[in-house]
C-alpha positions in Angstrom: 89.1 62.9 146.2 92.9 63.1 145.6 94.6 66.3 146.8 97.5 67.9 144.9 100.7 68.6 146.9 101.0 72.2 148.0 104.5 72.4 146.6 103.2 71.3 143.1 100.6 74.1 143.3 103.2 76.7 144.3 105.5 75.5 141.5 102.7 75.6 139.0 101.6 79.1 140.2 105.1 80.3 139.8 105.5 78.9 136.4 102.2 80.4 135.2 103.3 83.8 136.6 106.7 83.6 134.9 106.9 86.5 132.4 109.4 84.7 130.2 107.2 81.5 130.0 104.2 83.6 129.0 106.3 85.4 126.5 107.5 82.1 125.0 103.9 80.7 124.9 102.6 83.7 123.2 105.4 83.6 120.7 104.8 79.8 120.0 101.1 80.3 119.7 101.4 83.2 117.3 104.1 81.3 115.2 102.0 78.1 115.1 98.7 79.9 114.5 100.1 82.1 111.7 101.7 79.1 110.1 98.6 77.0 110.3 96.5 79.8 108.7 99.1 80.2 105.9 99.2 76.4 105.2 95.4 76.2 105.4 95.2 78.9 102.8 97.7 77.1 100.6 95.8 73.8 101.0 92.4 75.4 100.3 93.7 77.3 97.2 95.4 74.2 95.8 92.4 71.9 96.3 90.0 74.6 95.1 92.2 75.1 92.0 92.1 71.5 91.1 88.3 71.3 91.5 87.8 74.5 89.4 90.0 73.1 86.6 88.1 69.8 86.7 84.7 71.6 86.4 86.1 73.9 83.6 87.3 70.8 81.6 83.9 69.1 82.1 82.0 72.2 81.0 84.2 72.7 77.9 84.1 69.1 76.9 80.3 69.0 77.3 79.8 72.1 75.1 81.8 70.5 72.3 79.8 67.3 72.6 76.5 69.1 72.6 77.5 71.2 69.6 78.5 68.0 67.7 75.1 66.4 68.4 73.3 69.5 67.2 75.3 69.9 64.0 76.1 66.3 63.1 73.5 64.2 64.9 73.6 61.2 67.1 76.2 59.0 65.1 78.8 61.8 65.1 78.3 62.3 68.9 78.7 58.5 69.5 81.9 58.5 67.4 83.3 61.5 69.3 82.6 59.9 72.7 84.3 56.6 71.7 87.2 58.6 70.4 87.5 60.6 73.6 87.5 57.3 75.6 90.2 55.8 73.4 92.4 58.9 73.9 91.8 59.0 77.6 95.4 58.1 78.7 94.6 58.9 82.5 91.4 56.8 82.4 89.5 59.4 84.4 87.0 60.6 81.8 83.3 59.6 82.3 80.7 59.8 79.5 77.2 58.5 79.1 74.7 59.1 76.4 71.1 57.7 76.9 67.8 58.0 75.0 64.8 59.7 76.5 63.9 56.4 78.0 67.3 56.1 79.7 68.5 53.4 77.3 72.2 53.2 77.0 73.7 54.5 73.7 77.4 55.2 74.3 79.9 55.8 77.1 81.8 53.9 79.8 79.0 54.0 82.4 76.5 51.2 82.3 73.3 53.1 83.3 72.0 56.5 84.1 72.4 57.2 87.9 69.0 57.5 89.6 70.0 60.5 91.8 71.1 62.7 88.8 68.3 65.0 87.5 68.5 68.6 86.2 71.6 70.6 85.2 73.5 70.4 88.4 77.0 69.3 89.6 77.0 66.0 91.4 79.5 63.9 93.2 78.7 60.1 93.0 80.6 56.9 93.6 81.7 54.9 90.5 83.2 51.4 90.3 86.3 51.4 88.2 88.9 48.6 88.0 87.7 47.0 91.2 87.9 50.2 93.0 85.2 52.4 94.3 86.1 56.0 93.4 84.4 59.4 93.6 83.5 61.2 90.4 82.4 64.8 89.7 79.6 64.9 87.0 77.1 67.1 85.3 74.1 66.2 83.2 73.0 67.9 80.1 69.7 67.7 78.0 70.2 67.4 74.3 67.7 67.9 71.5 65.1 65.1 70.9 65.2 64.3 74.6 68.6 62.7 74.7 70.6 63.1 77.9 74.4 63.4 78.2 76.5 62.8 81.3 80.0 64.2 81.4 82.4 63.8 84.4 85.8 63.1 85.7 87.1 60.5 88.1 88.5 62.3 91.1 90.8 59.5 92.2 94.0 61.4 91.0 92.8 64.6 92.5 92.0 62.7 95.7 95.3 61.2 96.0 97.0 64.6 95.3 94.8 66.2 98.0 95.8 63.4 100.5 99.4 63.8 99.7 99.1 67.6 100.1 97.2 67.1 103.3 99.9 64.7 104.7 102.7 67.1 103.6 100.9 70.1 105.3 100.5 67.9 108.4 104.1 67.1 108.6 104.8 70.8 108.0 102.6 71.7 110.9 104.5 69.2 113.1 107.8 70.7 112.1 106.4 74.2 112.7 105.3 73.1 116.1 108.8 71.8 116.9 110.4 75.0 115.6 107.9 77.0 117.7 108.7 75.1 120.8 112.5 75.3 120.2 112.2 79.0 119.2 110.0 79.7 122.3 112.5 78.0 124.5 115.3 80.0 123.0 113.4 83.3 123.4 112.5 82.4 127.0 116.1 81.6 127.8 117.2 84.9 126.2 114.5 86.8 127.9 115.3 85.2 131.3 119.1 86.0 130.8 118.2 89.7 130.3 115.7 89.7 133.3 118.3 87.9 135.5 121.0 90.2 134.4 118.9 93.2 135.4 117.8 91.5 138.6 121.4 90.6 139.6 122.5 94.2 139.0 119.7 95.8 140.9 119.9 93.3 143.7 123.7 94.0 144.1 122.9 97.7 144.1 120.2 97.1 146.7 122.8 95.5 149.0 125.1 98.5 148.6 127.3 97.6 145.7 126.8 100.9 143.7 129.4 100.0 141.1 127.5 97.1 139.7 126.3 97.6 136.1 124.6 95.5 133.4 127.2 94.2 130.9 127.0 95.5 127.3 128.1 92.7 125.0 127.8 94.6 121.7 126.1 91.7 119.9 122.5 92.9 120.0 121.7 96.6 119.4 118.3 96.6 121.1 119.5 94.8 124.3 122.6 96.9 124.4 120.4 100.0 124.2 118.3 98.7 127.1 121.4 97.9 129.1 123.0 101.3 128.3 119.8 103.2 129.4 119.6 101.3 132.6 123.3 101.9 133.4 122.9 105.5 132.6 119.9 105.6 135.0 122.0 103.9 137.7 124.8 106.4 137.1 122.3 109.3 137.6 121.0 107.7 140.8 124.6 107.3 142.1 125.2 110.9 141.3 122.1 112.0 142.9 122.9 110.0 146.1 126.4 111.5 146.1 124.8 114.9 145.8 122.4 114.2 148.7 125.2 112.9 150.8 127.3 115.9 150.0 124.4 118.3 150.6 123.8 116.6 153.9 127.4 116.9 155.0 127.6 120.5 153.8 124.4 121.4 155.6 125.7 119.8 158.8 129.0 121.7 158.5 127.6 125.0 157.4 124.7 125.0 159.8 126.8 123.8 162.8 129.1 126.9 162.6 126.6 129.7 163.1 124.6 127.6 165.6 127.7 126.8 167.6 128.8 130.4 167.5 125.4 131.7 168.6 125.4 129.1 171.5 128.9 130.1 172.5 127.9 133.8 172.5 124.8 133.3 174.5 126.6 131.0 177.0 129.5 133.5 177.4 127.0 136.3 177.9 125.2 134.4 180.5 128.4 133.8 182.4 130.3 137.1 182.0 127.8 139.8 181.1 127.8 142.4 183.8 125.2 144.6 182.4 121.9 144.5 180.4 123.7 146.2 177.4 126.4 143.5 177.2 123.7 140.8 177.5 121.6 142.5 174.7 124.7 142.9 172.4 125.4 139.1 172.8 121.8 138.3 172.0 121.8 140.5 168.9 125.0 138.7 167.7 123.4 135.3 168.3 120.3 136.5 166.4 122.5 137.5 163.4 124.1 134.0 163.4 120.7 132.3 163.7 119.4 134.5 160.8 122.2 133.2 158.7 120.9 129.6 159.5 117.4 130.7 158.5 118.6 132.2 155.2 120.5 129.0 154.3 117.3 126.9 155.0 115.1 129.4 153.0 117.6 129.2 150.1 117.5 125.4 150.0 113.7 125.5 150.1 113.6 128.1 147.3 115.9 125.9 145.1 113.7 122.9 145.8 110.6 124.8 144.9 112.2 126.2 141.7 113.5 122.8 140.6 110.0 121.3 141.1 108.6 123.9 138.7 106.3 125.4 141.4 107.1 128.9 140.2 106.2 128.4 136.6 102.7 129.6 137.3 104.2 133.2 137.9 105.4 133.3 134.3 104.4 136.4 132.3 105.7 138.6 129.5 108.0 141.5 130.6 110.8 143.6 129.2 114.0 141.8 130.1 116.2 144.8 129.4 114.2 147.0 131.8 114.4 144.3 134.5 118.1 143.9 134.1 118.7 147.7 134.2 117.0 147.8 137.6 119.5 145.2 138.9 122.4 146.9 137.1 121.6 150.3 138.7 121.6 148.7 142.1 125.0 147.0 141.7 126.7 149.9 139.9 126.9 151.7 143.2 128.3 148.6 144.9 130.9 148.2 142.0 131.9 151.8 142.5 132.5 151.2 146.2 134.8 148.4 145.4 136.5 150.5 142.7 135.4 148.1 140.0 134.5 149.3 136.5 131.2 148.1 135.1 130.4 147.9 131.4 127.0 146.9 130.2 125.8 146.3 126.6 122.1 145.5 126.0 119.5 146.2 123.3 117.0 148.9 123.9 114.1 146.6 124.5 113.6 142.8 124.7 110.2 141.2 125.3 110.7 138.0 127.4 108.4 135.4 128.9 109.3 134.2 132.4 109.4 135.1 136.1 110.8 138.6 136.3 111.6 138.4 140.0 113.5 135.1 139.7 115.5 136.2 136.7 116.5 139.4 138.5 117.6 137.4 141.5 119.7 135.1 139.3 121.5 138.1 137.6 121.9 139.8 141.0 123.6 136.6 142.5 126.0 136.7 139.5 126.8 140.3 139.8 127.2 140.0 143.6 129.8 137.2 143.1 131.6 139.0 140.3 132.0 142.2 142.4 133.0 140.2 145.5 135.9 138.4 143.8 137.0 141.2 141.4 140.1 143.2 142.4 140.2 147.0 142.4 140.5 148.7 139.0 139.3 145.6 137.2 136.3 145.5 134.8 133.0 143.5 134.8 131.3 143.2 131.4 127.6 142.4 131.0 126.3 141.8 127.5 122.8 140.6 126.3 122.1 139.7 122.8 119.5 137.7 120.8 120.1 135.1 118.1 117.2 134.4 115.7 115.3 131.1 115.7 117.2 128.5 113.7 113.9 126.9 112.6 110.1 127.4 112.8 109.8 124.9 115.7 112.9 126.3 117.8 112.5 129.6 119.7 115.0 132.5 119.5 117.7 132.4 122.2 118.7 135.2 124.7 122.5 135.1 125.4 123.5 136.8 128.7 127.3 136.9 129.3 128.9 138.1 132.5 132.8 138.3 132.6 135.0 139.5 135.4 138.8 139.6 136.0 138.9 138.0 139.4 140.8 134.8 140.4 138.4 132.6 138.4 138.1 128.8 138.8 140.0 125.8 137.5 138.3 123.1 135.5 137.6 120.9 138.4 135.9 123.8 140.4 133.9 124.9 137.4 132.5 121.4 137.0 131.3 121.4 140.6 130.4 125.1 140.9 126.7 124.6 140.7 126.6 122.0 143.4 124.9 123.0 146.7 127.3 124.3 149.3 130.3 123.9 147.0 132.9 126.6 147.5 136.2 126.9 145.6 139.4 127.2 147.5 139.8 130.9 146.8 136.3 131.5 148.3 136.8 129.8 151.6 137.5 133.0 153.5 134.7 135.1 151.9 131.2 135.2 153.3 128.6 133.0 151.8 126.9 129.6 151.9 127.8 128.1 148.5 124.2 128.2 147.3 124.3 131.2 144.9 125.2 129.3 141.7 122.9 126.5 142.7 120.0 129.0 142.9 121.0 130.6 139.5 121.2 127.1 137.9 117.7 126.2 139.2 116.3 129.5 137.9 117.8 129.1 134.5 116.6 125.6 134.1 113.2 126.6 135.2 113.2 129.0 132.1 114.4 126.1 129.8 117.9 127.5 129.6 121.5 126.4 130.2 124.3 127.8 132.4 127.9 127.4 131.5 131.2 128.6 133.1 134.4 129.3 131.3 137.8 130.9 132.0 138.4 134.5 131.2 142.1 134.3 131.8 142.1 135.9 134.3 138.6 135.8 135.7 135.5 133.9 135.1 132.8 134.0 132.3 129.2 133.0 133.0 127.2 132.3 129.9 123.4 131.9 130.1 121.3 130.9 127.1 117.5 130.9 127.6 114.7 130.7 125.0 112.9 133.9 124.4 109.6 132.2 125.1 110.3 129.1 127.4 106.7 128.0 127.1 107.3 127.1 123.5 109.8 124.5 124.3 
């Protein structure tokens, strides 16, 4: 038994597994199959139409002949048959009139066919002009036992059917050629797309994060696919940059309190002369380590919120009452910093969400506003509701907090919600740079948006959240 080479098997396996080849074969099969069905329908309809027209002509002619025999008798029928034969230009008409004893009376057939009996349609061979043709005939019984045979020679129809069959065959061959060439073209186009995506992703896998799929502008659908993939790659790059930045920031922000705590403990172990000095050094180290713990807890809290783990705690509450609790707490802090606080809210506002998280988000914003506001400046907090623009869209809650502090430039506002990011003017103030990141995560959990704008001077924080986020 002959064995096939292993390389041939591998090649064949790869070709069968080729998506582009399968796509081209499916396209070609559908193209040829649909074309064959269409042409078969045309052939069947054309041939069937010719056959029906032949049978209708025979039936009509036979009715006229039978009526002539009934009304005018045998001589008139014979004369009419002879007249029909003389006027038969196509030489395809068949007539035969016989007596009850099958004796020939008139017509162009020599004798009554043995196989014909009853009033049925028959196909029988006839010898005409040294050619054996097929004829379609039907027998009729006339008064006094006479029998009439009327038919048509199908030689012309057969030639037309053969010509039509040959034409359809050549059409099928041309369709097959077009299907093969079209399948090859589609396979080539499909492979170009796949290879373009493959080359791009392979380059990115090897570290070239700038590689993108080219957009040619010649095909809307393919350009949409390329644009979507490129946008996805841009998103991945931004996420990777964010992870890299977060890692660097964590390493920097966590190293400082840990190093400080280590230095304090080491200094105390070397220089402490009493138990009280050693205890004070330990307390300072604990404070620094608590700062590290708070940073890790904040990062975990942001991750949980972004993952939607807190959505199960959503319930309906009065947003105004929840905000008044936070405002009362920070009014005292603002008074200590000699900062004026102005608040404008409706009397009551039913809201669906996580009350504790929303309070924490507003508390972070108020804490930052008071921290960076100079004495005798003003902080304004306003809350208002805009009605639903349509039946499917929910009403929106607009919360605006404006201060008169140093504010941020456009570049800092674009990065303000990044983890561990701190603007230049905030370098010397306590904090970890996670406050706005936490606010952003909470607002997104509630289906809202957070935007920063300049207050000239100061910063404006605008929050828009749906009144019922579960309807989004």
